[in-house]
N, C-alpha and C positions, 0 to 999 in steps of 0.2 A: 191728597191730590183731588183736584176738581176736574176729573176726566170726563171728556165729552167726545162722542164719535160723530163725524160729519161726512157727508158724501161729496166733499170738496176739499181741495187744498191748492194753494197758489204755487206758482213757479218759484217764488222766493222762499216760501216755507219748505218746499220739496228740496231745493238746493241746499238750504241750511241743514236739513235733516240728513241728506246724503253726506255732507261734510262731517256731521257729528258721528256718523257710523264708519267713517274712513273710506267711503267710496270715492272713486275718481270723479272729478268735475266733468260735466258734459256741456255742449254748446246750448245756450238758453233757447234758441229757436227750435232746436231738435227736441229738447225736453218739453217745451210748450206744445209742440205737435203731438207728442206722446200723451200728454195730459188731455189735450182736446179730443183725441180719438180713442180714449179708453172707454170701455163699456161701463166701468164703475171705478170711481176713486173713493177710497175710504181713508179718512184721516182721523187720527186720535189726537186730541188737543188737551193740554193742561193749561187752562186759561186761553191765552192767545198764541201759545207756542205749540207747533206741530211736533209731537213726540213719537209718532208712529204713523205708518201708512202702508197701503197696498194699492196696486194698480191692476185692474182686471181687463184683459183683452179677450173679446169673444166675437166669433164670427156670426153670432145669432142663430147658429145651428148646432154643430157637433163639437167643435173644439173651442176650449177656453184656456187662456194662459194667465197664470197668476204671477205677476212680476212685482219687483220693488217692495218686497216685504221687509220693512225696516222698523226698528224700535230704537230710540235714542238710548245709549248705554246706561244712563242713570235710571231708566224706566224698565229695563229688561227684567225678566223673571217675576213679573207681576200679573201675568195673564193677558197683557195687552196684545201681544203677537197672536195668541190663540183667538182672541176675540176678533181681531182684524181678519184673520183667515176665515173664521167661522162666518162672519158677515158676508164674505164673498161666496162661500158655499151656500148659505141661505138664499142669497140673491139668485144664484143659478138654479137652485131647487124651485124657487118661485116662478121661474121662467119655463119649467118643464111642462110640456103638453103630453097628453096621453100617448104612450108608446115611445116617447123621446128618451134619449140618453145623451148626456153631455160629458165629454172627457175633459177634466181639468188637469192641466199639466203645469209643472214648474221645474226650475233648476234651483238647487240649494247649495249653499257653501258647505265645504267638507266639515263633517262633525255635527251638522244640524239636522241630519236625516231623522233622528228620533223625534224632533219637534213636529215634523210633518206626519210621521207614522202615527203619532198620538191622535192626529186629526183624521186618520183614515186613509192617508196616501200610502201607496205601495212603493217600496224602495226598488230601484232598478240598478243593475239587471236582476231579473228573476226568471222563473220558469216560463213565463209567457211574454216577456218583453226584454229587449236588450238595453244596453246602457243609453242614457240620454246623450244627445250630441248637439253641438252648436257650431256656428260659423260667424265670426265677426268680420264685417266688411269695412273698409276705409282705414 
């Protein structure tokens, strides 16, 4: 594998990766807005093919959200997902100022919790935090 990490990926590459992992298609305009407004895009390429990605949303202060953690099925279990997530954590650590704390949150598919706990995330619910919740509109 000629693996390379880049802080960019295109709408077309993202859409193809979504399809490869079995995620539902989305409106291209909506996806492009999401890519344009992300604090950090991290793509993993094998040659010209996007095989993994993450999208980080951050308010510039306290809260960051890690979304769209995807690795193409043929490339899973090779450390690519861990590297993608770690690059986002490293980015946020590089933005910390004295006295700052940033809370990085995410939602995971059932059964993948241990992937994230290996990277230092706490599983919810726990003694100090309830279950994560979401609301889809539209």
